[in-house]
KEPA-938192 format. One record per residue (C-alpha): residue in one letter; x negated, y, z; residue number from 1. Coordinates in nm, 2 decimals. Layout:
<nodes>
<node><residu>A</residu><X>X</X><Y>Y</Y><Z>Z</Z><num>NUM</num></node>
...
</nodes>
This chain:
<nodes>
<node><residu>M</residu><X>-0.84</X><Y>-1.18</Y><Z>2.06</Z><num>1</num></node>
<node><residu>T</residu><X>-0.84</X><Y>-0.99</Y><Z>1.76</Z><num>2</num></node>
<node><residu>R</residu><X>-0.56</X><Y>-0.74</Y><Z>1.71</Z><num>3</num></node>
<node><residu>V</residu><X>-0.43</X><Y>-0.62</Y><Z>1.39</Z><num>4</num></node>
<node><residu>V</residu><X>-0.42</X><Y>-0.26</Y><Z>1.31</Z><num>5</num></node>
<node><residu>L</residu><X>-0.22</X><Y>-0.15</Y><Z>1.03</Z><num>6</num></node>
<node><residu>A</residu><X>-0.35</X><Y>0.23</Y><Z>0.89</Z><num>7</num></node>
<node><residu>S</residu><X>-0.01</X><Y>0.30</Y><Z>0.74</Z><num>8</num></node>
<node><residu>A</residu><X>0.32</X><Y>0.45</Y><Z>0.82</Z><num>9</num></node>
<node><residu>S</residu><X>0.48</X><Y>0.23</Y><Z>0.54</Z><num>10</num></node>
<node><residu>S</residu><X>0.79</X><Y>0.03</Y><Z>0.67</Z><num>11</num></node>
<node><residu>G</residu><X>0.73</X><Y>-0.20</Y><Z>0.39</Z><num>12</num></node>
<node><residu>R</residu><X>0.37</X><Y>-0.28</Y><Z>0.47</Z><num>13</num></node>
<node><residu>R</residu><X>0.47</X><Y>-0.34</Y><Z>0.83</Z><num>14</num></node>
<node><residu>M</residu><X>0.75</X><Y>-0.54</Y><Z>0.69</Z><num>15</num></node>
<node><residu>V</residu><X>0.52</X><Y>-0.77</Y><Z>0.49</Z><num>16</num></node>
<node><residu>L</residu><X>0.28</X><Y>-0.86</Y><Z>0.77</Z><num>17</num></node>
<node><residu>R</residu><X>0.58</X><Y>-0.94</Y><Z>1.02</Z><num>18</num></node>
<node><residu>Q</residu><X>0.72</X><Y>-1.14</Y><Z>0.78</Z><num>19</num></node>
<node><residu>A</residu><X>0.42</X><Y>-1.33</Y><Z>0.74</Z><num>20</num></node>
<node><residu>G</residu><X>0.38</X><Y>-1.38</Y><Z>1.12</Z><num>21</num></node>
<node><residu>I</residu><X>0.18</X><Y>-1.09</Y><Z>1.23</Z><num>22</num></node>
<node><residu>D</residu><X>0.28</X><Y>-0.81</Y><Z>1.45</Z><num>23</num></node>
<node><residu>P</residu><X>0.04</X><Y>-0.50</Y><Z>1.38</Z><num>24</num></node>
<node><residu>V</residu><X>-0.06</X><Y>-0.22</Y><Z>1.58</Z><num>25</num></node>
<node><residu>I</residu><X>0.05</X><Y>0.09</Y><Z>1.37</Z><num>26</num></node>
<node><residu>L</residu><X>-0.20</X><Y>0.41</Y><Z>1.36</Z><num>27</num></node>
<node><residu>V</residu><X>-0.12</X><Y>0.65</Y><Z>1.10</Z><num>28</num></node>
<node><residu>S</residu><X>-0.44</X><Y>0.80</Y><Z>0.93</Z><num>29</num></node>
<node><residu>G</residu><X>-0.32</X><Y>1.13</Y><Z>0.82</Z><num>30</num></node>
<node><residu>V</residu><X>-0.57</X><Y>1.15</Y><Z>0.52</Z><num>31</num></node>
<node><residu>D</residu><X>-0.54</X><Y>1.43</Y><Z>0.29</Z><num>32</num></node>
<node><residu>E</residu><X>-0.50</X><Y>1.22</Y><Z>-0.03</Z><num>33</num></node>
<node><residu>D</residu><X>-0.52</X><Y>1.49</Y><Z>-0.29</Z><num>34</num></node>
<node><residu>A</residu><X>-0.89</X><Y>1.57</Y><Z>-0.15</Z><num>35</num></node>
<node><residu>V</residu><X>-0.98</X><Y>1.21</Y><Z>-0.18</Z><num>36</num></node>
<node><residu>I</residu><X>-0.84</X><Y>1.20</Y><Z>-0.54</Z><num>37</num></node>
<node><residu>A</residu><X>-1.00</X><Y>1.54</Y><Z>-0.63</Z><num>38</num></node>
<node><residu>A</residu><X>-1.33</X><Y>1.42</Y><Z>-0.51</Z><num>39</num></node>
<node><residu>L</residu><X>-1.35</X><Y>1.10</Y><Z>-0.73</Z><num>40</num></node>
<node><residu>G</residu><X>-1.31</X><Y>1.31</Y><Z>-1.05</Z><num>41</num></node>
<node><residu>A</residu><X>-1.05</X><Y>1.28</Y><Z>-1.32</Z><num>42</num></node>
<node><residu>E</residu><X>-1.24</X><Y>1.02</Y><Z>-1.49</Z><num>43</num></node>
<node><residu>A</residu><X>-1.21</X><Y>0.76</Y><Z>-1.21</Z><num>44</num></node>
<node><residu>A</residu><X>-1.04</X><Y>0.43</Y><Z>-1.27</Z><num>45</num></node>
<node><residu>P</residu><X>-0.71</X><Y>0.35</Y><Z>-1.15</Z><num>46</num></node>
<node><residu>A</residu><X>-0.87</X><Y>0.07</Y><Z>-0.92</Z><num>47</num></node>
<node><residu>D</residu><X>-1.12</X><Y>0.28</Y><Z>-0.79</Z><num>48</num></node>
<node><residu>V</residu><X>-0.88</X><Y>0.58</Y><Z>-0.71</Z><num>49</num></node>
<node><residu>A</residu><X>-0.63</X><Y>0.32</Y><Z>-0.50</Z><num>50</num></node>
<node><residu>N</residu><X>-0.93</X><Y>0.16</Y><Z>-0.33</Z><num>51</num></node>
<node><residu>A</residu><X>-1.08</X><Y>0.49</Y><Z>-0.24</Z><num>52</num></node>
<node><residu>L</residu><X>-0.76</X><Y>0.61</Y><Z>-0.06</Z><num>53</num></node>
<node><residu>A</residu><X>-0.71</X><Y>0.28</Y><Z>0.12</Z><num>54</num></node>
<node><residu>A</residu><X>-1.06</X><Y>0.28</Y><Z>0.26</Z><num>55</num></node>
<node><residu>A</residu><X>-1.04</X><Y>0.65</Y><Z>0.33</Z><num>56</num></node>
<node><residu>K</residu><X>-0.73</X><Y>0.55</Y><Z>0.57</Z><num>57</num></node>
<node><residu>A</residu><X>-0.89</X><Y>0.26</Y><Z>0.72</Z><num>58</num></node>
<node><residu>E</residu><X>-1.20</X><Y>0.45</Y><Z>0.79</Z><num>59</num></node>
<node><residu>Q</residu><X>-1.05</X><Y>0.73</Y><Z>0.97</Z><num>60</num></node>
<node><residu>V</residu><X>-0.82</X><Y>0.53</Y><Z>1.16</Z><num>61</num></node>
<node><residu>V</residu><X>-1.14</X><Y>0.32</Y><Z>1.28</Z><num>62</num></node>
<node><residu>A</residu><X>-1.31</X><Y>0.67</Y><Z>1.35</Z><num>63</num></node>
<node><residu>N</residu><X>-1.03</X><Y>0.75</Y><Z>1.62</Z><num>64</num></node>
<node><residu>L</residu><X>-0.95</X><Y>0.40</Y><Z>1.76</Z><num>65</num></node>
<node><residu>E</residu><X>-0.87</X><Y>0.41</Y><Z>2.14</Z><num>66</num></node>
<node><residu>P</residu><X>-1.09</X><Y>0.16</Y><Z>2.35</Z><num>67</num></node>
<node><residu>A</residu><X>-0.80</X><Y>-0.08</Y><Z>2.37</Z><num>68</num></node>
<node><residu>P</residu><X>-0.79</X><Y>-0.21</Y><Z>2.01</Z><num>69</num></node>
<node><residu>A</residu><X>-1.14</X><Y>-0.08</Y><Z>1.92</Z><num>70</num></node>
<node><residu>S</residu><X>-1.27</X><Y>-0.35</Y><Z>2.12</Z><num>71</num></node>
<node><residu>D</residu><X>-1.20</X><Y>-0.64</Y><Z>1.89</Z><num>72</num></node>
<node><residu>C</residu><X>-0.98</X><Y>-0.57</Y><Z>1.57</Z><num>73</num></node>
<node><residu>V</residu><X>-0.92</X><Y>-0.58</Y><Z>1.19</Z><num>74</num></node>
<node><residu>V</residu><X>-0.83</X><Y>-0.24</Y><Z>1.08</Z><num>75</num></node>
<node><residu>I</residu><X>-0.62</X><Y>-0.25</Y><Z>0.70</Z><num>76</num></node>
<node><residu>G</residu><X>-0.59</X><Y>0.03</Y><Z>0.48</Z><num>77</num></node>
<node><residu>C</residu><X>-0.37</X><Y>0.00</Y><Z>0.20</Z><num>78</num></node>
<node><residu>D</residu><X>-0.27</X><Y>0.28</Y><Z>-0.10</Z><num>79</num></node>
<node><residu>S</residu><X>-0.06</X><Y>0.22</Y><Z>-0.41</Z><num>80</num></node>
<node><residu>M</residu><X>-0.06</X><Y>0.42</Y><Z>-0.73</Z><num>81</num></node>
<node><residu>L</residu><X>0.16</X><Y>0.36</Y><Z>-1.04</Z><num>82</num></node>
<node><residu>L</residu><X>0.00</X><Y>0.37</Y><Z>-1.35</Z><num>83</num></node>
<node><residu>I</residu><X>0.22</X><Y>0.44</Y><Z>-1.66</Z><num>84</num></node>
<node><residu>D</residu><X>0.13</X><Y>0.66</Y><Z>-1.99</Z><num>85</num></node>
<node><residu>G</residu><X>-0.22</X><Y>0.69</Y><Z>-1.89</Z><num>86</num></node>
<node><residu>R</residu><X>-0.10</X><Y>0.92</Y><Z>-1.56</Z><num>87</num></node>
<node><residu>L</residu><X>-0.15</X><Y>0.77</Y><Z>-1.20</Z><num>88</num></node>
<node><residu>C</residu><X>0.17</X><Y>0.85</Y><Z>-0.98</Z><num>89</num></node>
<node><residu>G</residu><X>0.19</X><Y>0.84</Y><Z>-0.61</Z><num>90</num></node>
<node><residu>K</residu><X>0.49</X><Y>0.96</Y><Z>-0.42</Z><num>91</num></node>
<node><residu>P</residu><X>0.69</X><Y>1.23</Y><Z>-0.59</Z><num>92</num></node>
<node><residu>E</residu><X>0.70</X><Y>1.56</Y><Z>-0.40</Z><num>93</num></node>
<node><residu>S</residu><X>1.03</X><Y>1.64</Y><Z>-0.49</Z><num>94</num></node>
<node><residu>V</residu><X>1.38</X><Y>1.49</Y><Z>-0.61</Z><num>95</num></node>
<node><residu>D</residu><X>1.33</X><Y>1.66</Y><Z>-0.95</Z><num>96</num></node>
<node><residu>G</residu><X>0.98</X><Y>1.50</Y><Z>-0.96</Z><num>97</num></node>
<node><residu>A</residu><X>1.14</X><Y>1.16</Y><Z>-0.90</Z><num>98</num></node>
<node><residu>R</residu><X>1.40</X><Y>1.22</Y><Z>-1.17</Z><num>99</num></node>
<node><residu>R</residu><X>1.13</X><Y>1.30</Y><Z>-1.44</Z><num>100</num></node>
<node><residu>Q</residu><X>0.93</X><Y>0.99</Y><Z>-1.30</Z><num>101</num></node>
<node><residu>W</residu><X>1.23</X><Y>0.78</Y><Z>-1.36</Z><num>102</num></node>
<node><residu>E</residu><X>1.32</X><Y>0.91</Y><Z>-1.71</Z><num>103</num></node>
<node><residu>S</residu><X>0.97</X><Y>0.81</Y><Z>-1.81</Z><num>104</num></node>
<node><residu>M</residu><X>1.01</X><Y>0.46</Y><Z>-1.68</Z><num>105</num></node>
<node><residu>R</residu><X>1.36</X><Y>0.34</Y><Z>-1.78</Z><num>106</num></node>
<node><residu>G</residu><X>1.32</X><Y>0.04</Y><Z>-2.01</Z><num>107</num></node>
<node><residu>R</residu><X>0.94</X><Y>0.05</Y><Z>-1.99</Z><num>108</num></node>
<node><residu>A</residu><X>0.65</X><Y>-0.12</Y><Z>-1.81</Z><num>109</num></node>
<node><residu>G</residu><X>0.39</X><Y>0.03</Y><Z>-1.57</Z><num>110</num></node>
<node><residu>H</residu><X>0.09</X><Y>-0.13</Y><Z>-1.37</Z><num>111</num></node>
<node><residu>L</residu><X>0.13</X><Y>-0.09</Y><Z>-1.00</Z><num>112</num></node>
<node><residu>H</residu><X>-0.24</X><Y>-0.06</Y><Z>-0.84</Z><num>113</num></node>
<node><residu>T</residu><X>-0.28</X><Y>-0.14</Y><Z>-0.45</Z><num>114</num></node>
<node><residu>G</residu><X>-0.60</X><Y>-0.10</Y><Z>-0.30</Z><num>115</num></node>
<node><residu>H</residu><X>-0.68</X><Y>-0.26</Y><Z>0.00</Z><num>116</num></node>
<node><residu>C</residu><X>-0.96</X><Y>-0.19</Y><Z>0.27</Z><num>117</num></node>
<node><residu>V</residu><X>-1.02</X><Y>-0.43</Y><Z>0.56</Z><num>118</num></node>
<node><residu>I</residu><X>-1.26</X><Y>-0.30</Y><Z>0.85</Z><num>119</num></node>
<node><residu>R</residu><X>-1.38</X><Y>-0.57</Y><Z>1.09</Z><num>120</num></node>
<node><residu>V</residu><X>-1.45</X><Y>-0.40</Y><Z>1.46</Z><num>121</num></node>
<node><residu>R</residu><X>-1.62</X><Y>-0.60</Y><Z>1.72</Z><num>122</num></node>
<node><residu>D</residu><X>-1.71</X><Y>-0.45</Y><Z>2.05</Z><num>123</num></node>
<node><residu>G</residu><X>-1.63</X><Y>-0.12</Y><Z>1.92</Z><num>124</num></node>
<node><residu>V</residu><X>-1.89</X><Y>-0.14</Y><Z>1.63</Z><num>125</num></node>
<node><residu>V</residu><X>-1.77</X><Y>-0.20</Y><Z>1.27</Z><num>126</num></node>
<node><residu>V</residu><X>-1.93</X><Y>-0.52</Y><Z>1.15</Z><num>127</num></node>
<node><residu>N</residu><X>-1.80</X><Y>-0.58</Y><Z>0.79</Z><num>128</num></node>
<node><residu>R</residu><X>-1.59</X><Y>-0.38</Y><Z>0.54</Z><num>129</num></node>
<node><residu>E</residu><X>-1.44</X><Y>-0.54</Y><Z>0.26</Z><num>130</num></node>
<node><residu>V</residu><X>-1.24</X><Y>-0.36</Y><Z>-0.05</Z><num>131</num></node>
<node><residu>E</residu><X>-1.00</X><Y>-0.49</Y><Z>-0.35</Z><num>132</num></node>
<node><residu>C</residu><X>-0.76</X><Y>-0.39</Y><Z>-0.56</Z><num>133</num></node>
<node><residu>D</residu><X>-0.47</X><Y>-0.57</Y><Z>-0.68</Z><num>134</num></node>
<node><residu>S</residu><X>-0.25</X><Y>-0.50</Y><Z>-1.01</Z><num>135</num></node>
<node><residu>T</residu><X>0.10</X><Y>-0.61</Y><Z>-1.07</Z><num>136</num></node>
<node><residu>T</residu><X>0.29</X><Y>-0.51</Y><Z>-1.39</Z><num>137</num></node>
<node><residu>V</residu><X>0.66</X><Y>-0.40</Y><Z>-1.33</Z><num>138</num></node>
<node><residu>H</residu><X>0.94</X><Y>-0.41</Y><Z>-1.59</Z><num>139</num></node>
<node><residu>F</residu><X>1.18</X><Y>-0.12</Y><Z>-1.52</Z><num>140</num></node>
<node><residu>G</residu><X>1.54</X><Y>-0.14</Y><Z>-1.59</Z><num>141</num></node>
<node><residu>T</residu><X>1.78</X><Y>0.11</Y><Z>-1.72</Z><num>142</num></node>
<node><residu>P</residu><X>1.99</X><Y>0.26</Y><Z>-1.47</Z><num>143</num></node>
<node><residu>T</residu><X>2.28</X><Y>0.51</Y><Z>-1.61</Z><num>144</num></node>
<node><residu>D</residu><X>2.26</X><Y>0.86</Y><Z>-1.52</Z><num>145</num></node>
<node><residu>D</residu><X>2.51</X><Y>0.78</Y><Z>-1.26</Z><num>146</num></node>
<node><residu>E</residu><X>2.32</X><Y>0.53</Y><Z>-1.10</Z><num>147</num></node>
<node><residu>L</residu><X>1.99</X><Y>0.72</Y><Z>-1.11</Z><num>148</num></node>
<node><residu>A</residu><X>2.17</X><Y>1.04</Y><Z>-0.94</Z><num>149</num></node>
<node><residu>A</residu><X>2.31</X><Y>0.80</Y><Z>-0.66</Z><num>150</num></node>
<node><residu>Y</residu><X>1.97</X><Y>0.65</Y><Z>-0.61</Z><num>151</num></node>
<node><residu>L</residu><X>1.77</X><Y>0.96</Y><Z>-0.60</Z><num>152</num></node>
<node><residu>A</residu><X>2.02</X><Y>1.10</Y><Z>-0.33</Z><num>153</num></node>
<node><residu>T</residu><X>1.93</X><Y>0.82</Y><Z>-0.09</Z><num>154</num></node>
<node><residu>G</residu><X>1.59</X><Y>0.99</Y><Z>-0.07</Z><num>155</num></node>
<node><residu>E</residu><X>1.44</X><Y>0.65</Y><Z>-0.09</Z><num>156</num></node>
<node><residu>S</residu><X>1.23</X><Y>0.74</Y><Z>-0.40</Z><num>157</num></node>
<node><residu>L</residu><X>1.04</X><Y>1.00</Y><Z>-0.22</Z><num>158</num></node>
<node><residu>Q</residu><X>0.89</X><Y>0.76</Y><Z>0.03</Z><num>159</num></node>
<node><residu>V</residu><X>0.73</X><Y>0.50</Y><Z>-0.22</Z><num>160</num></node>
<node><residu>A</residu><X>0.43</X><Y>0.53</Y><Z>-0.50</Z><num>161</num></node>
<node><residu>G</residu><X>0.59</X><Y>0.56</Y><Z>-0.83</Z><num>162</num></node>
<node><residu>A</residu><X>0.94</X><Y>0.64</Y><Z>-0.69</Z><num>163</num></node>
<node><residu>F</residu><X>1.06</X><Y>0.30</Y><Z>-0.68</Z><num>164</num></node>
<node><residu>T</residu><X>1.07</X><Y>-0.02</Y><Z>-0.45</Z><num>165</num></node>
<node><residu>I</residu><X>1.15</X><Y>-0.38</Y><Z>-0.53</Z><num>166</num></node>
<node><residu>D</residu><X>1.25</X><Y>-0.45</Y><Z>-0.19</Z><num>167</num></node>
<node><residu>G</residu><X>1.52</X><Y>-0.16</Y><Z>-0.11</Z><num>168</num></node>
<node><residu>L</residu><X>1.79</X><Y>0.01</Y><Z>-0.30</Z><num>169</num></node>
<node><residu>G</residu><X>1.53</X><Y>0.06</Y><Z>-0.60</Z><num>170</num></node>
<node><residu>G</residu><X>1.55</X><Y>-0.32</Y><Z>-0.65</Z><num>171</num></node>
<node><residu>W</residu><X>1.85</X><Y>-0.30</Y><Z>-0.86</Z><num>172</num></node>
<node><residu>F</residu><X>1.66</X><Y>-0.14</Y><Z>-1.15</Z><num>173</num></node>
<node><residu>I</residu><X>1.36</X><Y>-0.37</Y><Z>-1.16</Z><num>174</num></node>
<node><residu>D</residu><X>1.40</X><Y>-0.61</Y><Z>-1.44</Z><num>175</num></node>
<node><residu>G</residu><X>1.10</X><Y>-0.83</Y><Z>-1.36</Z><num>176</num></node>
<node><residu>I</residu><X>0.74</X><Y>-0.82</Y><Z>-1.26</Z><num>177</num></node>
<node><residu>E</residu><X>0.41</X><Y>-1.00</Y><Z>-1.36</Z><num>178</num></node>
<node><residu>G</residu><X>0.17</X><Y>-1.08</Y><Z>-1.05</Z><num>179</num></node>
<node><residu>D</residu><X>0.22</X><Y>-1.08</Y><Z>-0.66</Z><num>180</num></node>
<node><residu>P</residu><X>0.56</X><Y>-0.91</Y><Z>-0.54</Z><num>181</num></node>
<node><residu>S</residu><X>0.41</X><Y>-0.82</Y><Z>-0.22</Z><num>182</num></node>
<node><residu>N</residu><X>0.14</X><Y>-0.61</Y><Z>-0.40</Z><num>183</num></node>
<node><residu>V</residu><X>0.43</X><Y>-0.41</Y><Z>-0.53</Z><num>184</num></node>
<node><residu>I</residu><X>0.56</X><Y>-0.37</Y><Z>-0.18</Z><num>185</num></node>
<node><residu>G</residu><X>0.23</X><Y>-0.21</Y><Z>-0.07</Z><num>186</num></node>
<node><residu>L</residu><X>0.02</X><Y>-0.51</Y><Z>0.08</Z><num>187</num></node>
<node><residu>S</residu><X>-0.09</X><Y>-0.82</Y><Z>-0.12</Z><num>188</num></node>
<node><residu>L</residu><X>-0.08</X><Y>-1.11</Y><Z>0.10</Z><num>189</num></node>
<node><residu>P</residu><X>-0.30</X><Y>-1.32</Y><Z>-0.14</Z><num>190</num></node>
<node><residu>T</residu><X>-0.55</X><Y>-1.00</Y><Z>-0.19</Z><num>191</num></node>
<node><residu>M</residu><X>-0.54</X><Y>-0.95</Y><Z>0.22</Z><num>192</num></node>
<node><residu>R</residu><X>-0.60</X><Y>-1.31</Y><Z>0.29</Z><num>193</num></node>
<node><residu>R</residu><X>-0.94</X><Y>-1.34</Y><Z>0.07</Z><num>194</num></node>
<node><residu>L</residu><X>-1.03</X><Y>-1.02</Y><Z>0.25</Z><num>195</num></node>
<node><residu>L</residu><X>-0.98</X><Y>-1.14</Y><Z>0.58</Z><num>196</num></node>
<node><residu>H</residu><X>-1.19</X><Y>-1.46</Y><Z>0.51</Z><num>197</num></node>
<node><residu>R</residu><X>-1.46</X><Y>-1.26</Y><Z>0.40</Z><num>198</num></node>
<node><residu>V</residu><X>-1.47</X><Y>-1.08</Y><Z>0.73</Z><num>199</num></node>
<node><residu>G</residu><X>-1.49</X><Y>-1.39</Y><Z>0.91</Z><num>200</num></node>
<node><residu>L</residu><X>-1.09</X><Y>-1.41</Y><Z>1.02</Z><num>201</num></node>
<node><residu>S</residu><X>-0.86</X><Y>-1.70</Y><Z>0.94</Z><num>202</num></node>
<node><residu>I</residu><X>-0.49</X><Y>-1.65</Y><Z>0.93</Z><num>203</num></node>
<node><residu>A</residu><X>-0.39</X><Y>-1.91</Y><Z>1.18</Z><num>204</num></node>
<node><residu>G</residu><X>-0.63</X><Y>-1.72</Y><Z>1.44</Z><num>205</num></node>
<node><residu>L</residu><X>-0.46</X><Y>-1.38</Y><Z>1.34</Z><num>206</num></node>
<node><residu>W</residu><X>-0.11</X><Y>-1.56</Y><Z>1.39</Z><num>207</num></node>
<node><residu>A</residu><X>-0.21</X><Y>-1.66</Y><Z>1.74</Z><num>208</num></node>
<node><residu>D</residu><X>-0.35</X><Y>-1.33</Y><Z>1.84</Z><num>209</num></node>
<node><residu>N</residu><X>-0.07</X><Y>-1.11</Y><Z>1.69</Z><num>210</num></node>
<node><residu>P</residu><X>0.25</X><Y>-1.29</Y><Z>1.76</Z><num>211</num></node>
<node><residu>L</residu><X>0.59</X><Y>-1.16</Y><Z>1.68</Z><num>212</num></node>
</nodes>
């Protein structure tokens, strides 16, 4: 039996997996994201930043696995960053930061980069590791000042990269996307399927081993 371990506290990522038929074990990494980004340097490409964060999360969870899931599992780490105006944006640190973020996004488009890392563990030993980034173009709507204030008051914007969602309250203010919608939620199913195949796992097998 191969258990799926999601190295993330994201309810969106868990929802994507569950809606796709897999109930993951949730183990949060606690990685210092700022330290990972700082180590890469200011010239790092957006995809490299997202991949490095995803890998750091998966690797830390693998290092701290308890014996039961560690015997045979696949650990999934993901991280998303929004690129707009040449600037990478993660989760805003405050409501004011989220407001400034939205004021810069209204009526425009940005690129949501999500890094994915898959680490295959068998008999407590890492046997495969794959990393890939997927990118989706997001076209933002133009919420009124009152709508934006009401949205920011919900607190949702502080929990997600770029201060927006497409699968929650923020979905009202997304005019469209180009690319995979699950990537914007935080875990691209097409990308994940490719990575799982590369480490020798099938979706049918994971459905059987991780039922809802």
